[in-house]
C-alpha positions in Angstrom: -0.1 -4.6 8.6 1.9 -1.9 6.9 -0.6 -1.2 4.1 -2.7 1.9 3.9 -5.7 3.2 2.1 -5.2 7.0 1.6 -8.3 9.1 0.8 -8.1 12.4 -1.0 -10.9 14.5 -2.4 -10.3 16.7 -5.5 -12.4 19.2 -7.3 -12.3 17.8 -10.9 -11.0 15.1 -13.3 -7.9 17.1 -14.3 -6.6 17.4 -10.8 -7.5 13.7 -10.1 -5.5 12.6 -13.2 -2.6 14.9 -12.5 -2.2 13.6 -8.9 -2.8 9.9 -9.9 -0.2 10.1 -12.7 2.4 11.7 -10.5 2.0 9.2 -7.7 2.0 6.2 -10.0 5.0 7.5 -11.9 7.0 7.9 -8.7 5.8 4.5 -7.5 4.4 6.0 -4.3 1.2 4.1 -4.7 0.3 0.8 -6.4 -3.2 1.9 -7.4 -5.5 4.9 -7.4 -9.3 4.4 -7.8 -11.1 7.5 -8.9 -14.7 7.7 -7.7 -16.7 10.5 -9.3 -19.8 12.2 -7.9 -18.9 12.5 -4.3 -21.1 15.1 -2.6 -19.2 16.8 0.2 -20.8 19.0 2.9 -18.5 20.9 5.3 -17.8 23.9 7.4 -15.3 26.3 5.8 -14.4 29.7 7.2 -17.5 29.6 9.4 -20.0 28.8 6.7 -21.7 25.6 5.7 -20.5 24.7 2.1 -21.1 21.9 -0.3 -19.4 20.7 -3.5 -19.3 17.8 -5.9 -15.9 16.2 -5.8 -14.0 13.1 -6.9 -12.6 10.7 -4.3 -9.1 9.2 -4.8 -8.6 5.9 -3.0 -4.9 5.2 -3.0 -3.3 1.9 -2.0 0.2 2.0 -0.6 2.4 1.3 2.5 2.6 3.4 5.6 6.3 4.2 5.1 5.3 6.1 2.0 2.6 8.2 3.6 4.7 11.4 4.1 5.9 11.3 0.5 2.4 10.8 -0.8 1.0 13.6 1.4 3.7 16.0 0.4 3.3 15.2 -3.3 -0.5 15.6 -3.1 -0.1 18.9 -1.3 2.2 20.2 -4.1 -0.3 19.3 -6.8 -3.6 20.1 -5.1 -5.4 23.4 -5.6 -7.2 23.4 -2.1 -5.7 25.4 0.7 -6.5 22.5 3.1 -6.8 19.2 1.1 -8.3 16.1 2.6 -5.5 13.6 3.0 -6.3 10.8 5.4 -4.8 7.3 5.8 -6.7 4.3 7.0 -5.0 1.0 8.0 -5.7 -2.0 5.8 -5.6 -4.7 8.6 -6.7 -7.6 6.4 -6.9 -8.4 2.7 -6.2 -10.8 0.0 -2.5 -11.8 0.5 -1.7 -11.8 -3.2 -3.2 -8.3 -3.5 -1.2 -7.0 -0.5 1.9 -8.6 -1.9 1.2 -6.9 -5.2 1.2 -3.5 -3.5 4.7 -4.3 -2.2 5.9 -5.5 -5.6 4.7 -2.2 -7.2 6.0 0.3 -4.7 9.2 -1.6 -4.0 11.1 -2.2 -0.8 10.9 0.4 2.0 12.7 3.6 1.1 15.5 3.1 3.7 16.5 -0.3 2.0 16.7 0.9 -1.6 
């Protein structure tokens, strides 16, 4: 399957909405689910840190990953934002088709 779930954590609602709006406007993703209240624990610059973040769960195709990544980086305040893509290997066929309908044909065929 060519569909991907891209996960991005953000520090606050304003950043979540700015990234979501840009990606939807550019038709790089079909949907972004914003999950508040994520508690992250991590090592940063040699120290254990923790913060409350929001998680963005983006649904798109693999051919759009680099564009999504680059757009997120341009809008994200973190020095090293979390941007990971997971394969969607199964799903409701109408939902998966809807993703294609929203983001359009692969960029090379437009």
